[in-house]
C-alpha positions in Angstrom: 183.3 38.0 137.0 182.0 40.3 134.2 182.5 37.6 131.6 180.6 35.0 133.7 177.8 37.5 134.6 177.4 38.3 130.9 176.8 34.6 130.1 174.1 34.1 132.8 176.2 32.9 135.7 175.2 34.3 139.1 177.7 35.9 141.6 177.9 32.9 144.0 178.7 30.4 141.2 181.0 32.9 139.5 183.0 33.2 142.7 183.3 29.4 143.0 184.5 29.2 139.4 187.1 31.9 140.0 188.3 30.2 143.2 188.6 26.9 141.3 190.3 28.1 138.1 191.9 31.4 139.2 193.2 33.6 136.4 192.6 30.8 133.9 188.8 30.9 134.6 187.7 32.6 131.3 189.9 30.4 129.1 188.8 27.2 130.9 185.1 28.1 130.6 185.4 29.1 126.9 187.4 25.9 126.2 184.9 23.5 127.8 182.1 24.8 130.0 181.0 21.3 130.7 184.0 20.8 132.9 182.2 23.0 135.5 179.8 20.1 136.2 182.8 17.9 137.1 185.0 20.4 138.9 182.6 22.6 140.8 180.1 21.4 143.4 176.6 22.9 142.9 176.9 23.2 139.1 175.2 20.5 137.1 174.8 19.6 133.5 171.8 21.9 132.8 173.7 25.0 134.0 176.8 24.1 132.1 174.7 23.3 129.0 173.0 26.7 129.1 176.3 28.4 129.4 177.7 26.3 126.5 174.8 27.4 124.2 175.5 31.0 125.0 179.1 30.5 124.1 178.0 29.0 120.7 179.1 25.4 121.3 177.2 23.1 118.9 174.5 20.8 120.3 176.2 17.8 118.7 179.7 18.7 120.0 181.6 15.7 121.5 182.2 17.6 124.8 178.4 18.0 125.2 177.9 14.3 124.5 180.4 13.4 127.2 178.8 15.7 129.8 175.4 14.4 128.8 176.4 10.8 129.3 177.6 11.6 132.8 174.4 13.5 133.4 172.2 10.5 132.4 174.2 8.2 134.7 173.7 10.7 137.5 170.0 10.7 136.9 169.9 6.9 137.1 172.0 7.2 140.3 169.4 9.6 141.7 166.9 6.8 141.1 169.0 4.4 143.1 171.1 2.7 140.4 174.8 2.3 140.7 175.2 1.2 137.1 173.3 1.2 133.8 173.4 -1.4 131.0 175.4 0.3 128.2 172.7 -0.1 125.6 170.1 1.6 127.8 172.5 4.4 128.6 173.2 5.0 124.9 169.5 5.1 124.0 168.6 7.3 126.9 171.4 9.8 126.2 170.8 9.9 122.5 167.1 10.7 123.0 167.7 13.2 125.8 170.4 15.2 124.1 169.1 14.7 120.5 172.5 13.6 119.4 173.4 10.7 117.0 174.1 7.3 118.7 177.5 7.2 117.0 178.5 10.4 118.9 177.2 9.0 122.2 179.3 5.8 121.7 182.4 8.0 120.9 181.7 10.1 124.0 181.5 6.9 126.2 184.8 5.7 124.9 186.4 9.0 125.8 184.8 9.1 129.3 186.2 5.6 129.9 189.7 6.7 128.8 189.5 9.7 131.1 188.3 7.4 133.9 185.1 9.4 134.5 183.2 6.1 133.8 184.0 2.5 134.6 182.8 -0.5 132.6 181.9 -3.9 134.1 179.7 -6.7 132.9 176.6 -7.3 135.1 174.7 -10.5 134.5 176.6 -10.9 131.3 175.6 -7.4 129.9 178.1 -4.6 129.4 177.3 -1.9 132.0 178.7 1.5 133.0 179.3 3.1 136.4 180.2 6.7 137.3 183.7 6.0 138.6 183.1 7.4 142.1 180.1 5.0 142.6 182.2 2.1 141.3 185.0 2.9 143.7 182.5 3.2 146.6 181.1 -0.3 145.8 184.6 -1.8 145.6 185.6 0.0 148.9 182.5 -1.4 150.7 183.6 -5.0 149.7 187.3 -4.5 150.6 186.4 -2.9 153.9 184.0 -5.7 154.9 186.7 -8.3 154.0 189.3 -6.4 156.0 187.0 -6.2 159.0 186.1 -9.9 158.9 189.8 -10.8 159.5 191.6 -10.8 162.9 190.7 -11.6 166.5 187.5 -10.5 168.2 188.1 -7.3 170.3 186.5 -9.0 173.3 188.2 -12.3 172.9 186.5 -15.7 172.8 183.2 -16.1 174.7 181.1 -19.2 175.5 177.5 -18.3 174.5 176.3 -21.1 176.7 177.5 -19.2 179.7 177.0 -15.6 178.4 173.3 -15.9 177.4 172.0 -17.1 180.8 174.1 -14.3 182.4 172.6 -11.6 180.2 169.1 -13.0 180.7 169.6 -12.7 184.5 171.0 -9.2 184.1 168.2 -7.9 182.0 165.3 -9.9 183.5 164.3 -10.9 179.9 164.2 -14.5 178.7 165.4 -14.8 175.1 163.8 -17.2 172.6 166.0 -19.8 171.0 166.3 -17.7 167.8 167.3 -14.7 169.8 169.9 -16.7 171.8 171.3 -17.9 168.5 171.5 -14.4 167.3 173.4 -13.2 170.4 175.8 -16.1 170.0 176.4 -15.3 166.3 177.2 -11.7 167.1 179.6 -12.5 169.9 181.5 -15.0 167.8 181.9 -13.0 164.6 183.6 -9.8 163.7 181.0 -8.7 161.2 177.3 -9.7 161.6 174.0 -8.8 160.0 170.7 -9.1 161.9 167.7 -8.7 159.7 163.9 -9.2 160.0 160.7 -7.4 160.0 159.1 -5.3 162.7 158.6 -6.9 166.1 161.0 -9.8 165.7 163.2 -8.7 168.5 166.2 -7.1 166.8 166.4 -4.4 169.5 166.3 -7.0 172.3 169.3 -8.7 170.7 171.2 -5.5 170.4 170.5 -4.5 174.0 171.5 -7.9 175.2 174.8 -7.7 173.3 175.5 -4.2 174.7 175.0 -5.5 178.3 177.7 -8.2 177.7 180.2 -5.9 176.0 179.7 -3.0 178.5 180.5 -5.5 181.3 183.7 -6.3 179.4 184.7 -2.7 179.1 184.3 -2.5 175.4 184.0 0.8 173.5 180.7 0.6 171.7 179.6 3.2 169.1 175.9 3.4 167.9 174.8 5.1 164.7 172.0 5.2 162.2 171.4 7.0 158.9 168.8 9.5 160.1 168.3 11.6 163.2 165.0 9.9 164.0 166.5 6.4 163.8 169.5 7.5 165.9 167.1 9.0 168.6 165.1 5.8 168.7 168.2 3.7 169.0 169.4 5.9 171.9 166.1 5.6 173.7 165.9 1.8 173.5 169.5 1.1 174.4 170.0 3.9 177.0 173.3 4.9 175.2 174.2 7.8 173.0 173.5 7.2 169.3 174.5 9.5 166.5 173.7 9.9 162.8 176.4 8.5 160.6 177.3 12.0 159.4 177.6 13.3 163.0 179.6 10.2 164.0 182.1 10.7 161.2 182.1 14.5 161.9 181.0 15.9 158.5 182.8 19.1 157.6 180.5 21.2 155.3 183.4 23.6 154.3 185.6 20.8 153.1 182.6 18.7 152.1 184.2 15.6 153.6 184.4 13.7 156.9 186.9 14.2 159.7 187.0 10.4 160.4 188.2 8.1 157.7 190.9 5.6 156.8 193.8 7.7 158.1 191.8 8.9 161.2 189.7 6.0 162.3 187.0 5.9 165.0 187.9 4.8 168.5 185.7 1.8 168.9 185.6 -1.9 169.6 182.1 -2.4 168.2 180.2 -0.2 165.8 176.4 -0.9 165.7 174.7 0.5 162.6 170.9 0.5 162.8 168.4 0.8 159.9 171.1 -0.3 157.4 168.5 -0.6 154.6 168.5 3.2 154.4 172.2 3.5 154.0 173.4 4.1 150.4 176.6 2.8 149.0 178.6 6.0 149.2 177.7 6.6 152.9 178.5 2.9 153.7 181.9 3.3 152.0 182.7 6.3 154.2 181.5 4.6 157.4 183.3 1.3 156.9 186.6 2.9 155.9 186.6 4.8 159.2 186.2 1.6 161.3 189.6 0.4 162.6 190.5 -3.2 161.5 190.5 -4.5 165.0 186.9 -3.5 165.6 183.7 -5.5 165.0 180.6 -4.4 163.2 176.9 -5.2 163.8 174.5 -4.2 161.1 170.8 -4.2 161.9 167.9 -3.6 159.5 164.9 -4.8 157.6 165.8 -5.7 154.1 162.1 -5.4 153.1 161.8 -1.7 154.2 162.1 1.2 151.9 165.5 1.3 150.1 168.1 4.1 150.6 167.5 7.4 149.0 170.9 7.3 147.4 172.3 4.7 145.0 172.8 1.1 145.9 171.0 -1.6 147.9 173.7 -2.3 150.4 171.9 -4.4 153.0 170.3 -6.6 150.4 173.5 -7.1 148.5 175.5 -7.9 151.7 173.0 -10.6 152.6 172.8 -12.0 149.1 176.6 -12.3 148.9 176.5 -15.1 151.5 179.9 -13.9 152.8 178.8 -12.1 155.9 177.3 -14.0 158.8 173.6 -13.2 158.8 170.8 -13.9 161.3 167.3 -13.7 159.8 164.6 -13.4 162.4 161.0 -14.2 161.6 159.3 -15.0 165.0 157.1 -12.1 166.0 157.2 -11.0 169.6 155.3 -7.7 169.4 
């Protein structure tokens, strides 16, 4: 603690460092202070870099270049990008860190070897991901493909009989496009409903919920924000939660209670305002959905994108692999 205080580290961070490294803390920090940004939540590149300067580590040191490359990629991720073209990353890192390009290239090679970064060509250009973001993207794809398989939890339904029944139950006559949307959801395990404001997305969701409640299905409703969850609850008359609350986020463990080994108890999971869900949160949600369940994703692809990295809804629609209903007829 005395050593860390002497080099500008506050008590709270010093405690986290000690809890992480134990009796080896001083040796680990002296050896490579930039590891702090990888190993300890709440310590970023700038804090580690200031500590490194106090310890006399040269500005052109390879360990600084490696940490700087990760920092630049994180900055791009904060702007919504999952990956960066390699040439752009090299130029940005060399300029920011004031380090020769050759050192940055060497640092990238080492980061790839250590699996902190992952390389993949995007539109024919070599690109680099932070490995956790790459794994999140791959996980979203594999989870969606897993959920597409298998039988529908509610069995086969005849939309020609179901739609008139739900219209009678709700007292609302559906348009041809809305009827088609209801039929699409009831006959597919994973479906996207998209369209701008006033096209009747909520009407379709409530119609489907009427059908599935009558069948005794377990339906879970969620949205990325508290405001969106509250609105979903108000229009459906059912409990809706934020995704974090649904997955039971544990701040102490900084993880979710529900996941691949502890899935949600649900036959259908409805996710509203999907355009606001970033790739990491979607990865966490989809892996917590049991393979026998169905998923309905609702959102406006033209709304503001997620705060975090990724454009999940737009990419899912563009893939052409997930049944998608695009509504354009305005009812409001």
